[in-house]
Wavefront OBJ file of the C-alpha trace (Angstrom):
o trace
v 43.277 70.782 -30.183
v 42.525 74.315 -27.889
v 43.600 73.387 -24.154
v 44.904 70.042 -22.458
v 42.895 70.761 -19.628
v 41.331 67.862 -17.951
v 37.562 67.577 -19.218
v 36.003 64.435 -17.828
v 37.020 60.912 -16.385
v 35.691 58.550 -17.743
v 34.714 55.078 -15.198
v 33.545 51.810 -15.982
v 36.932 49.225 -17.365
v 38.416 46.898 -14.845
v 41.418 46.574 -16.789
v 44.026 47.723 -18.784
v 42.855 50.154 -22.078
v 44.411 48.937 -25.122
v 42.785 50.980 -27.809
v 40.394 54.251 -28.078
v 38.537 55.352 -31.583
v 36.877 58.723 -31.541
v 34.136 59.379 -34.357
v 34.460 61.584 -36.223
v 31.365 64.356 -34.994
v 33.207 63.626 -31.734
v 29.834 61.943 -29.605
v 30.941 59.340 -29.289
v 34.003 57.360 -27.729
v 34.734 53.358 -28.300
v 37.144 51.964 -25.563
v 38.239 48.677 -25.310
v 41.434 46.280 -23.591
v 42.089 43.159 -21.703
v 38.125 42.705 -20.753
v 37.098 41.338 -24.600
v 34.278 44.354 -24.465
v 34.092 47.053 -26.020
v 32.589 50.774 -23.816
v 31.212 53.152 -25.880
v 30.759 56.391 -24.477
v 28.268 59.487 -24.996
v 30.335 62.611 -24.940
v 27.641 64.529 -24.991
v 27.326 66.064 -22.048
v 30.217 68.385 -20.664
v 32.390 66.891 -18.211
v 29.084 63.875 -17.035
v 30.560 61.017 -19.729
v 28.585 58.197 -19.395
v 28.715 54.455 -20.927
v 26.205 54.127 -23.150
v 26.590 50.975 -25.042
v 28.665 47.560 -24.264
v 29.852 45.646 -26.601
v 31.338 41.956 -25.740
v 33.774 40.589 -28.303
v 33.631 37.033 -26.555
v 36.019 34.796 -24.095
v 37.648 33.196 -26.741
v 39.251 36.176 -28.845
v 41.667 37.036 -26.153
v 42.370 41.477 -25.282
v 40.709 43.390 -27.348
v 43.984 45.409 -29.438
v 41.972 48.012 -31.882
v 39.264 49.405 -31.854
v 37.952 51.657 -35.423
v 34.995 53.340 -36.334
v 33.758 54.458 -39.664
v 30.911 57.280 -39.907
v 30.878 56.495 -43.239
v 29.257 53.444 -42.852
v 28.592 53.287 -39.397
v 30.422 50.201 -38.298
v 32.566 48.868 -35.742
v 36.031 46.981 -36.349
v 37.919 44.809 -33.656
v 41.100 43.517 -33.824
v 41.519 40.594 -31.216
v 44.925 39.277 -29.628
v 43.620 35.528 -31.055
v 44.124 37.524 -34.887
v 40.746 37.580 -35.531
v 38.945 40.978 -37.167
v 35.599 41.441 -35.703
v 33.212 43.410 -38.104
v 29.757 44.618 -35.789
v 27.371 47.057 -37.815
l 1 2 3 4 5 6 7 8 9 10 11 12 13 14 15 16 17 18 19 20 21 22 23 24 25 26 27 28 29 30 31 32 33 34 35 36 37 38 39 40 41 42 43 44 45 46 47 48 49 50 51 52 53 54 55 56 57 58 59 60 61 62 63 64 65 66 67 68 69 70 71 72 73 74 75 76 77 78 79 80 81 82 83 84 85 86 87 88 89
């Protein structure tokens, strides 16, 4: 960590953000919360970060409390309030 200065603001969530995960190459940021949506952010543009993909976890899953991305297998794991674990390749 070189500095703690603000590099950009990612706008798009309408509710609370409860989980973040960063890809190993630091090009993608995964964010999720009480909207049942995982947003995948492209961090390659300096200060112009944008949401690249939306993943809808489903209305029945409740809040998303955990997001983990495995770079090696390119799989996203989503932990939901209803105690389910979703696996998204």
